[in-house]
N, C-alpha and C positions, 0 to 999 in steps of 0.2 A: 119263513122269517120270524125269529122270536121277538118278544116284546121289546127288548133292548134295541134291537136293530130297527124296529118300527119307529121308536123314539128318535133314533139318529136320522132316519130317513126323512121324517116329517119336520125336523127342526129347521127353522128359518129365522133370520134376523128380525126381530119384532120392534117396531118403533112407535107403536100405539097401543096403549094399555088401558085395561078396565080401571076406573077411578076407585080402586079400593086398596087398602094396604095389604102387604103380604102377611098371611096369618103366621102367628107365632110358631105354631107346630110345623108349618111348611118351612119357615126359616131355619128352625132347628135341623130339619133334615138337610137343607142346603149346606149348612155349615158342617154337618156331620159328613156329608159327601166330600167336601173339601178336606176335611180332617183326615179322611181315609185315602186320599189320593197318594200315588207313589211319590216318594221324596228321597233325595239323595242322602244316603247314610242315616236315614230316619231323623234328619236334622230339622225338618220343616222350615225351610229358609224362606218363609213368606209371612206376610201379615195381611189381613183383610180388614179394610175400613168399611163399616156400614154407614152410608150417608143417607140420612132421612131429612135433615134440615133443609127446608125449602130455599133458604138464601144460598146455602152452599151449592145445592143442585142448580140454582140459577146462574151462579158464578161459573160453575163447571160447563154449563151449556153454552156459555161465551168463550171461555178459554179453550174449550175443546172444539175449535173450528166452527163456533156459531151454529149449534145444533139444538134448536129449541125443544125437541122431544125429550132431551136428557132431563130437563127441568120437570117434565110431566111424568117421569117414571116413579112409581111408588118407592122403589128402592134402588139405590145405586150402590154397587160394591167396587172398591178400589183395591186391586191386588198389588202388593208391594213385594219386589225382590228384596228380601231383608236379611242381612247378616249382622245388623246392629245388636240384635238380642244375644247372638253367640259371642261376639267380641266384648260386649258388656259382661257376659258371664265369664269369659276368659280373664277379664280385668279383675273382677271380684273374687275369682278363684286362684289368684296369684300366678297365673300362667306365665307372665313375663319373668317372675322370679324362678319359676320352674325351669324355664328356658335357659336362664343364666346358670343354673345349677347343673343342668344335664348337657349343656353344649348345643342345644337347639337354637335356631335363629327365629326370634319373634318377629312377626310382621303384621301389617295392617291388611285389610281387604284388598284383593287384587282383582284383575279382570276375570280370572278363572272363578273366584267366588261370585262375582256379578253374574256370569253366565249361568252358573249352576243354580243360583237362586232365581234367576229368570225362568229357567226350566221348571223348577219347583212350583213357582207362582202360577205359571201358565197351565201346568197340569192340574193344579188345584181348581183353577177357574174353569177349565173344561169339565171337570167332575161336577161343578155347580151347574153348568149349562145343561148337562144331560139329566141330572137329577131334577132341575127346575122344569124342563120339558116334560118329564114323567108326571109332574104335579100340576100340569096345565099352566105353568108360568113360562112366558116367553122371555127372551133375553137378546141383547145386542152388545157386541164387543165394541168398545171405543178405544182405539189405539191412540187417539189424539191426547190422551192423558200423559203421554210421554213428552208432549210440547209444554213450553212455558214452565220449565222446571222451577225456576225461582218463585214464581207465582204459586204454583201448586205445593211447593215445599212449605211455604208460609201458610197457605190456606189450610193444609192438612196436618201441619205441625210435624213434618218429617224430619228425622235425624239424618246425619251425614250418610249412613250406610243402609238406607231404605229408599228404593227407586220405584216409582209408580209405573209398572210395565203393562198394566191392562186395567180396563174399567168395564163393568157390566151394568147395563140398565136392565132392570127386572120389573116384570108385572104380569098379572094374569091376562090371558087372551081376551079381547072384547068378544061379546056374544056374537057379534055379526062378522067376525073376522074369518076370511077365506085364505088360508095359507097358500103360497105359491112356492113350490120348490124350484130353485134356480139351477140351471144346468151346470155341470162341472165338466173339466177336461177328461177325455177318455184315459183309462189307466195306462195305456201303451205309451203315453207321452211322459208319464212321471214315475213309473215303476219299472226298475231295471233289475236284471239278475247280476249279482256280484259286483259289477263296476258301473260307474257313471257313464251315461251316453249323452253326449252333447248333440242336440238336434240340429239337423241341417236345414237348408232353406225350405226344401220341399216339405219336410216333417213339420216345421214351424207354420208353414202356410196351411197345411191340413189341420193342425191342431187348433189354430185360431180361426178357421173358416166360418164357424157358426157365429162367433162373436163379431167377426168382421162384417157379416151380413146384418147383424142386429144393430150396429151403431146408427144414430139418426143421421140422415143425409137430407139437406145440408145440416150442419151443426155450428154452434157458436164459436167452436175452436178453428174451423176450417179444416178439420181432420178428414183425410181420405180413407183411412183404415183404422182398425182397432188399436194398433200400436200407437199411431199418432194421437188418437183419441184418449187413450189411457195416460200417455205421457203428459198431455195438456191438462188432464183432469186430476191426476194424481202425482206421478213422479216428478214432474217439472214445476210444481206449484210452490207458492210461498210457504204454505203450511208444512210441505215436505222439507224444505230448507230449515224451517223453524224447528221441526223435529230433530234433525241432524244437530243443529246448534245446541238445543236443549240437552240431548243425550251426551254430547261431548263435554258439556259444562258438568253434568252429573258425574261423568266418569273421571273427572279430575281427582275425586276423593278415592277412587278405587285404583290406586297404583302400587299398592303393596308396601308403601313406606310406613313411617310411624302412625298408627291409627289415631284419629281424633277422638279420644275417649275421655269422658268426664265421669269420674266415680261419684254417682249420686247415692251411693249406699253407705257412705261413711260420714 
């Protein structure tokens, strides 16, 4: 196993950090790793916000499902799926006039733009995660940044066409930290040749057997198996409903109509 594979193997979600800031030289390497990530059409459809202000971190620790460790992370990165920059560039470069002259139809950002920018942002984020791990910096993804869209938009000063798709809490591993690598599903259940295979009842039972055995019994949900436990803990929760509402609200801007653009360059 080469060094990169060793880094991938030992990575775990870190929620407790050494109380020291990220070194400038290490941060430079993290940002370079993001910059070199694969990107659709070399457009780099993402923006990274570096959050170090304590008040902002404390707000995020509350708005992102009340997770206090967020406020204790030395550095928080918010990854935005962002096409605002490109559409602003289209505006100042007279692309609308170009379309009128050439018969092309000018449009605003649509769902295709959203999804491809989401891909760009997440790929960049994962490059940061692996680079960080190689430097002794642990990380934890926070998907809850997709909740409370209106609050986060105001807090972070987001324009119409930039959506917070992921957040990373980053910090050096504590000296006494003993990482635990959590098990994953066997490859036979998620890697298929050529075409999708929908698992039958027997395969699903075998796939989840280890997790089914690991759930606490009794538990506060009254769950009898891993499916019931996960639905009660994640899928059926109020925060999952809020995430859905928040994303739907943000997507109102991404319908391909006339873009909401303000020329700040004239």
